C-alpha positions in Angstrom: 22.7 -62.9 33.4 24.6 -60.2 31.5 23.8 -56.6 32.2 21.9 -54.7 29.6 23.9 -52.2 27.5 24.0 -48.7 28.9 23.1 -46.4 26.0 24.3 -42.8 25.6 21.9 -40.3 24.1 23.8 -40.1 20.8 24.0 -43.9 20.4 20.3 -44.4 21.1 19.4 -41.6 18.6 21.6 -43.1 15.8 20.2 -46.6 16.4 16.6 -45.5 16.5 16.9 -43.3 13.4 18.2 -46.3 11.4 15.5 -48.5 12.9 12.7 -46.1 12.0 14.2 -45.6 8.5 14.1 -49.4 7.9 10.5 -49.5 9.1 9.6 -46.7 6.6 8.5 -44.3 9.4 8.0 -40.8 8.1 10.7 -38.3 9.3 12.7 -40.9 11.3 15.2 -38.3 12.7 12.4 -36.0 13.9 10.5 -38.9 15.4 13.6 -40.2 17.3 14.6 -36.7 18.6 11.1 -35.7 19.7 10.4 -39.0 21.5 13.8 -39.2 23.3 13.6 -35.5 24.1 10.2 -36.0 25.7 11.3 -38.9 27.8 14.5 -37.1 29.0 12.9 -33.7 29.4 15.3 -32.2 26.9 14.8 -30.0 23.8 16.1 -31.4 20.5 19.2 -29.2 20.6 20.0 -30.2 24.1 20.1 -33.9 23.0 23.2 -33.1 21.0 24.7 -30.8 23.6 24.4 -33.6 26.1 25.1 -36.4 23.7 27.2 -38.5 26.0 24.6 -38.5 28.8 23.7 -42.1 29.8 20.1 -43.2 29.5 18.8 -44.9 32.6 16.9 -48.2 32.4 13.6 -46.5 33.3 14.1 -43.9 30.6 15.0 -46.6 28.1 11.8 -48.4 28.9 9.7 -45.3 28.5 11.5 -44.5 25.2 10.9 -48.0 23.9 7.2 -47.8 24.8 7.0 -44.5 22.9 8.7 -46.0 19.9 6.2 -48.9 19.8 3.4 -46.3 19.6 5.2 -44.6 16.7 5.5 -48.0 14.9 1.7 -48.4 15.3 1.2 -45.2 13.4 0.4 -42.7 16.1 1.9 -39.3 15.1 5.1 -38.5 16.9 3.7 -35.0 17.9 0.9 -36.6 19.8 3.2 -39.1 21.5 5.6 -36.4 22.5 2.7 -34.0 23.3 4.3 -31.1 21.4 4.8 -29.6 18.0 6.7 -26.6 16.7 5.2 -23.8 14.7 7.2 -20.7 13.7 9.9 -21.8 16.1 7.5 -21.9 19.1 6.6 -25.0 21.0 2.9 -25.9 21.2 1.2 -28.6 23.2 -0.9 -30.9 21.0 -3.0 -34.0 21.4 -5.7 -35.8 19.4 -8.1 -32.9 20.1 -6.4 -30.6 17.6 -4.6 -30.7 14.3 -0.9 -31.0 14.2 0.5 -27.6 13.0 2.0 -27.8 9.4 4.9 -25.8 8.0 2.8 -24.6 5.1 0.6 -22.8 7.6 3.6 -20.8 8.7 3.7 -19.3 5.1 0.0 -18.4 5.4 0.7 -16.6 8.6 3.7 -14.7 7.0 1.5 -13.7 4.1 -1.2 -12.4 6.4 1.2 -10.3 8.3 2.6 -8.8 5.1 -0.8 -8.0 3.8 -1.8 -6.4 7.1 1.4 -4.3 7.2 0.6 -3.0 3.7 -3.1 -2.4 4.3 -2.6 1.2 5.3 -5.0 0.9 8.3 -4.4 3.4 11.1 -4.6 0.5 13.6 -1.9 -1.6 12.0 0.4 -1.2 15.1 -2.4 -2.4 17.4 -4.5 -4.6 15.1 -7.6 -6.5 16.1 -7.4 -10.0 14.7 -9.9 -12.9 14.4 -8.6 -16.5 13.9 -11.4 -18.8 12.8 -10.9 -22.5 13.5 -8.0 -21.9 16.0 -7.4 -25.5 17.0 -4.2 -25.6 19.0 -4.1 -21.8 18.9 -0.9 -21.8 16.9 -1.9 -19.0 14.5 -3.6 -16.8 17.1 -0.8 -17.2 19.6 2.0 -16.7 17.0 0.3 -13.5 15.8 0.0 -12.2 19.4 3.8 -13.0 19.9 4.8 -11.4 16.6 2.5 -8.4 16.9 2.8 -7.3 20.6 0.1 -4.6 20.2 -2.4 -7.1 18.7 -5.7 -8.1 20.4 -6.7 -11.5 19.1 -10.0 -13.4 19.1 -9.6 -17.2 18.7 -12.7 -19.0 17.6 -13.5 -22.7 17.3 -16.5 -24.9 17.4 -14.7 -27.5 19.6 -14.6 -26.9 23.3 -11.8 -29.5 23.5 -9.7 -27.5 21.0 -10.3 -24.3 22.9 -9.0 -26.0 26.0 -5.8 -26.8 24.3 -5.5 -23.3 22.8 -6.0 -21.7 26.2 -3.2 -23.9 27.7 -0.9 -22.9 24.9 -1.7 -19.2 25.3 -1.0 -19.4 29.0 2.3 -21.1 28.4 3.4 -18.4 25.9 2.2 -15.6 28.2 -0.3 -14.1 25.9 -3.6 -15.3 27.4 -4.4 -11.7 28.5 -4.5 -10.6 24.8 -6.5 -13.5 23.4 -10.2 -13.9 23.7 -11.5 -17.4 23.2 -14.9 -17.9 21.6 -16.8 -21.2 21.0 -18.9 -20.8 17.8 -19.7 -22.7 14.6 -18.4 -20.8 11.5 -21.0 -22.6 9.4 -23.7 -20.7 11.4 -23.8 -17.2 10.0 -24.7 -16.0 13.5 -21.2 -16.7 14.5 -20.2 -13.2 13.5 -22.2 -11.8 16.5 -20.2 -14.0 18.9 -16.9 -13.1 17.2 -17.4 -9.4 17.7 -15.3 -6.9 15.7 -14.7 -5.0 13.6 -11.3 -6.6 12.9 -8.3 -5.6 10.9 -7.5 -9.1 10.0 -9.6 -12.3 9.7 -7.5 -15.4 9.1 -8.6 -19.0 8.8 -7.2 -22.4 8.1 -10.7 -24.0 7.8 -11.7 -27.6 7.1 -11.1 -27.8 3.4 -10.7 -31.5 2.5 -13.8 -32.7 0.6 -15.4 -35.9 1.8 -14.5 -37.5 -1.5 -10.8 -37.3 -0.6 -11.0 -38.7 3.0 -10.1 -42.2 1.9 -7.0 -41.0 0.2 -5.4 -39.4 3.2 -2.5 -40.9 5.1 -3.3 -43.5 7.7 -1.8 -41.3 10.4 -4.1 -38.5 9.5 -7.3 -40.5 9.3 -6.5 -42.6 12.3 -5.6 -39.8 14.8 -6.3 -36.2 13.7 -9.7 -34.7 14.4 -11.9 -35.2 11.3 -14.0 -32.2 12.4 -11.0 -29.9 11.7 -10.2 -31.4 8.4 -13.3 -32.3 6.3 -16.3 -30.6 4.9 -18.7 -32.0 2.3 -17.3 -30.3 -0.8 -14.4 -28.5 0.8 -15.8 -25.0 0.3 -18.6 -24.7 2.9 -16.4 -22.8 5.5 -15.0 -20.5 2.8 -18.5 -19.7 1.7 -19.7 -18.9 5.2 -16.7 -16.8 6.2 -16.8 -14.8 2.9 -20.5 -14.1 3.5 -19.8 -12.7 7.0 -16.4 -11.0 6.3 -17.9 -7.6 5.3 -19.5 -7.4 8.7 -16.5 -8.8 10.5 -13.9 -6.6 8.9 -13.5 -2.8 9.0 -13.0 -1.1 5.6 -9.6 -1.9 4.3 -9.3 -5.0 6.5 -7.6 -8.1 5.3 -9.2 -11.5 4.8 -6.7 -14.4 4.5 -7.3 -18.1 4.0 -5.2 -21.2 3.9 -6.1 -23.1 0.7 -6.5 -26.7 -0.5 -3.9 -27.2 -3.1 -6.4 -26.7 -5.9 -8.9 -24.5 -4.1 -7.8 -21.0 -5.2 -10.2 -20.7 -8.2 -13.1 -22.0 -6.2 -12.6 -19.5 -3.4 -12.1 -16.7 -5.9 -15.6 -17.4 -7.3 -17.1 -16.9 -3.8 -15.7 -13.3 -3.6 -18.1 -10.6 -4.5 -17.8 -6.9 -5.2 -17.0 -6.2 -1.6 -13.5 -7.6 -2.1 -10.6 -6.2 -4.0 -6.8 -6.8 -4.5 -7.0 -10.6 -4.4 -3.6 -12.3 -4.1 -2.7 -15.9 -4.1 0.6 -17.1 -2.6 2.3 -20.4 -3.4 4.2 -22.6 -1.0 7.6 -24.2 -1.5 6.1 -26.9 -3.7 4.5 -24.2 -5.9 1.0 -25.1 -4.8 -1.5 -22.4 -4.1 -1.4 -22.1 -0.3 -2.9 -18.8 0.7 -5.5 -16.4 -0.6 -5.9 -12.9 0.7 -8.0 -9.9 -0.2 -9.1 -6.5 1.1 -12.6 -5.7 2.1 -14.2 -2.4 1.0 
């Protein structure tokens, strides 16, 4: 019996990228890098720094098993148990949404609006993240704004467990308060506390009517609870209704938007809100809406 080929890291990566491309797997390079990195315990950059490293038979077996999961449609981030947001690594599994690059733009927009708000507390802001999921927004804000005190709210106890784990790994758990509450219940404001300088949310905004049109990977693996609401506007309506009580005068309210949701959210804003701004993403789709309270 002939011995099985001994693969180097770079050979295995190249072969897997071509294989994934032929099988029409989304982001074939990212998939190959994340899966091999997870099996070998290496970051993506380290794969190329140690590109001649031989892959042992047991590592090859584990990698092939991970590749089979990917071919079945399971998102690579869930297989690898990690996703990157704003350059930071976050643990993720099927209890939380996979962080998206577009949400990084929403976070940047919120920081810019907060910096320009003129609030005396801008150096030590109090922030509320509604629908925190993996905690990527709350934790990144705590890392980017070292003086910030952050409240991370979610209806899902499972999601909060993931967010706590990520906060501990990033060393900011002492500055993040975790709250389980339903943002559709107007009483959630009492649990959230405040007043806050910034309220930010990436709420469930996909209407039920669009569920069938989503990618198979999304429908099959990501938590529906974090994605869908009946019309797509229920969470915006509830948060807008409570924002004047949550935010101090001059505080910033910032939402991530459905691609065509800006006008609908604007209609929810009453006289308590001013200086409404809409930011577009790299595809020139409306991605964030922010305003000032009071």
